[in-house]
N, C-alpha and C positions, 0 to 999 in steps of 0.2 A: 316300068319297073326299074328301080335304082338300087345301087348298092353304095351305101353312105357309111361315113366314118364311124368309129366307136364312139359312143357318147350323143350321137345325134337322136333326138326324140321330136315327136310332134308337139307342136305348140297348142294345137286344137284338139287333144285326144278327148274322146267322148268316154272310151272304157279303156282301161289299163289292167292287165292281169299280171300279178307278181306271185313270187314264192312266198309262202307263209313263214312267219318268224316261230311259229309254235314249235315245229319239229326240231328245229335248230335249237332253240331254248331247252327242250327236253333232252336232247343229247348232250348239251353242256350240264345240266342238271345231274343226269345220271353219272356222266364221267367224273363230275366234280365230288360226287358222293363215294365213288370207289375208294380213295385213299381214306376218307373219313371213317367209313365203315371198317377199314382193313384196321385202322389205328384203334378203334373202339373195341372192336371183337379180338383182334389178334395181337394188339399192343401187350397186354398183361401176359399172355404167353410166350412172347417174343422176350420180353424182359425177364421170365424166369426160366428161359431156355439155357441149356448149357453150350460149352464151347463147340461140340459136335454138332447140334442142331443149327448154330449159327453158320458153321463152314458149310452145312449141306443146303440150307435154304438162302443163305446170304445172296449168292449169284442170281437166283431166281428173282429175289426181291429187287435187287439191284437192276436187272434185265427188264423187270416189269414197271420199275419207277422211270427208267429212261424211256420206255415206249410210251407210258403214260405222258411224260414231259413233251414228247413230240407230238403225240396225238391230241391232247387236251387244247395246246393254242390254235390248233386248226380247227377244231369245233368251236371255239370261242370266235375265232375270225370269221367261220361261216356265218355264225349268229349274227355278228355285227353288219356282215355283209347284205344281210337282209334289209337293212335300214337305208342302204345306199341308193344313190340314183340310178345305179346300174341293174337294180334287181327289178326287171320286167321281161315278160317273154313276149307278149303281143299288145299292141297298142292299136285302137282302131279310131280314125279321125273322121272327118266328114266325108272324104272320098277315097280313103286308102287305109289298107292294113299294114302295119309296121311290125317287122319280126326282129328280135334280138338275137342273133347267133351265138353270143358270148355268154356263157353261164355266169350268173351272179357271184358263184363261188370263185369265178376266175377274173374278177375285175382288177386283180394286182398285175395282170398280164400288161395293162397300159398299151401305148400306142395307139395309132389313128388308123389302124387297118380297117378295110370295109366289113364291119360285122353287123351291120343294120341293113335290113331290106325293106325298101317301100314298095308295096303292091296296090296300084290304082286298083278299084273294084273292077274297073273294065278288064284287067288281066286276070281276074280269077273267075274260071268258068263255074266252080261249085265249091262248096263246103259241106263237110259233114264230121259227125263223130264216128270215130273207128276204134273198135274194140278188138285189141290183138291178143291172141293166147298163143303160148309156146310151151313145150315140154321141156323142162329144165332138168338135167342129171344132177341128183343129190346123193349123199351118202347113204340115205335110204331108198335109192332108186329115183326113177324119174317121177317128176311133180309137175303139175299144169300151174302156169303163172300167166298173169295178164296185165295189160296196160292200156290206157285209153289215149287217144290223140285226136288233135284237130287235123283233118285233112283238107289241104287247100289243092285243088286242081286247076292250074294254070290254063288259059287259053292259048291259042296259037299266035296272038297278036304280038308279043314280044319275038324277036328273032332268037334263032337256035343258039347263036353266040351268047345272047344275054340268058338264055336257060343255062348254058354250060357255066357262065361267069358266076351265076348264083349257086349252082352245084359245087364249083371249084372253091367258092368263098366258105361254103359248109365243110369241105373237106379239109382245107387250110386250117380252119379253126379248130377242127378236132384233132389235126395233128401237131398243133403249134406247142412248141416247147416253152415249159414254164421258166420264169426268171429266177436265177439263183438267189437263195436267202440264207442267212446265217443266223443260227439260233444256239447260245450256249457254245459257241465256237464249231458247231456242226453245221455244214453245207448241205443244203437240200434244195430241191425244186418240188413244189406243190403243185399239183395239177389235179383238180377235181374231175372225176368221170362223169359229169353230169351234162348231157347234150339237150339242150331245150328244143332245137330245130335240126331236122335232118331230112336228106332227100332220099326216100326208098326207091324211087325210080324217076324217070326222066319227065319233068312236067308236073310233079307233084312234090309238096313238102309237107312234113308231118311236124305239129308243134305239140310239145307236151300238154296234155289237157288240163284245163282248170274250169271249174263250174261256171257255168254261163258264158262260155266262149261263143256260142252260136247267135246269142241274142243281138249283138252289135251288128250282125250281118243280115238282120230280119230286113226284107224290102229292098235290100241292096245287092246281094248275091244269091244265086239259086242254092236253096238247101236240099240235100239228098237225105234219103233215110239212113239211119244209123247201119254201120257195115261191121262185119265180124270177118276177121282174117286170122288163119291159123299160120302162125309163125313158122311152125315146123312141117309145113306141106312138103309132103314126099316128093311131088310133081315138080319142085323147083330144084336146080342144080344146087350141088355144095357150094360151088363159088357164088350163087346168089344168095344163099343162106349165110355165108361166111360175111359176105358184103354188107348184108342187113345188120349183122351183129356189129361189125366193125363201124358202121355209119353211127352208131350208139356208143361207140368206144367200149362195147362188152367184149374186150379182148380175152379175158380168161374163159368165157364161154365159148368163143371161137375155137381156141386151142383144144378145150374139152370135146367140140364137136370133131375137129380134125382127127383127134385121137381115136374118137369112137367110130367114125366112118373109114379111116384111112389105115387104122391100127399103126401110128406112126408113135415114135418115142416122144417124150415131152419136149426134148430140145429139137427134134425135126418138126413136130407139130408148131412149135414157138416160131421156128424160122419160117415155115409155110405160111403162118399167118401175118408175120411181120413184112414178108415179100408181097402178100397179097394187100396188105394195108398201104404199102408204099405205090401201089400200082402196078407191081411186078406179077399179076395174075397170070400171066402167060409162062413166066418161068416156074412159078409156082405148081402151074397144072402140069409141066412137063416133068416137075420132080415126082409128083403123085401118080404119073401114069406107070 
């Protein structure tokens, strides 16, 4: 098992799994159509509107326009990012599986930090498709949602220190601060909450699922039957469920869970989650007691 610098890729990859450009393209088309539709259907009415109407609607139009100017370039950037070399999640070579810890959306982070993991097949005990379902609290009450992952269970061959190093690399990438950018004089830090690889527990890595991921492992790694996991399992502690959410950068869901389970205010729940995310679970647990 190796941790390799950003940008490292196998030269003999037999299969590479990437994020599709279609979803990002569709988002750009929809976002780009919003001002066009607004001008076509709302333009004549705005032109005929009186001064009072302009005073009332003007601030909303201005705020909406500014938000659009901030969001649309991000969507365009995400679309073009799908064509760059960093857009890959899993690559399988002759004797290894390669994992890219950095989201293709966050390629602008730069640097040569260790964000690529090479796992020789001898270090992988088994692979399987995992379908996770979770109850998410919405405006209309709880609803069930699900996601699929490729689960890689590691052998005991790598030392415990290596396991910890991989999990630490996953955690650091999740918490990495985005570089500052300036657009129209506005400074911002754009960090997409897309986590392609995370470690749900020691010795296990989950990779976001793409169709056909199991096939390259045929005859090389033991494949297990598809597993189904309840992400809201009540037998797990609150800290375990929060850690799972934070591993995927689902901070808002974690805050909502804390408020639901502990009855905290929004500010206290946010502080609790931030402390847990920084590794201060002990202090957070004391506060909730």
